[in-house]
C-alpha angles and dihedrals in degrees: 000000000000091000090052092051091047090052091051092051090049090054090048091052091050089058095038095129093052092047091052090050092049090052091051091046095050091046094049095042090062093062098032114141093007120128096219095038114178092008085080085073085069102034098046099061091040093054091047090049091050094052095046092043092053093044099047097034101046102027102033099033099240095161102147119134114283092004092150090056090047089053093043093053091053096044092045093055095042093047093052092048091049098045093047097047094043090052090045093049092062096033095104099039094046089055097041091118089063099037094053094051105038129045102234135148101270095212089070091078092051092048092049090055090050093050089053091050092047091055090056090046091051092053094048092046090058088052090049092053090048090051091048088052093049090048091057100257110157112236117217140165088272089078089077086068086069085084091073100059090038093054092045089050091051090053089044091053092049093050091049088047090054090052095044096045093050092048091047093056090058103024112039093183091072089088092064094044089049090056089058093043095052090048090053091045090054092059091043095051096069093235096153104018138056123247096206089088090069128078119270091253093056091044088059091052091061088069088068083077111079094205090054088056094053093043092049090048090053093044092048092057100039101036105022099035099227138099113243122248129265094271092063090046091053093046093050092048094041094052092049093047094047094049091048094046095049092044093050091048092052091049090049093049100043100027095108093047096057092084093060091060099045 
């Protein structure tokens, strides 16, 4: 397993220049022919937050302390997952012209999409921390622990991207099914509501949702001031490892068949 990962990194390093160009292209393409360009990376999450904050604070009575930050943490994590996996899903088909002509590691196109999404996430994360400071959230050394759920989420996104991109090559309807799935996932991730109103048994069921685990970890550090226990750590790591393993196995099994469907 370790040897296989090492070989893939060596292949990626061999095509480092192309990979860097793919990342630049994917990032620029998102804001092509827009007046504000990269500024949309800042405006878009803020506008979403403003709308959700107004709706759920004024119309649904969500007036708990730091509710805007609670909402922002959930929306930030969900948006990163959605943006990364949506980009990953189309990464092979959108580069079919290159893949069918040149023998390259196909995962390069998926990883370039994820790096572009990660850049957007990093920008939004900085805004999130600024908002938290303005809202009176006390900063501490525990904030460095945010690296753990973020790293797990990155790996989880890549794994899901492997699965989705492979399915999309063969089964085009997956894009429409995924629209429904992500909408359902949003409502099941407790982005704008609290789970403490449910029974302990139902609260435990929420942890069957990987996104909820990552969102809860981030909220625990930023809002509650503590690092979650070992069970949450294992869940975050387990979901990331499972997604990456399944995705890698699918790529390995069907890699040679992709060209027949492009």
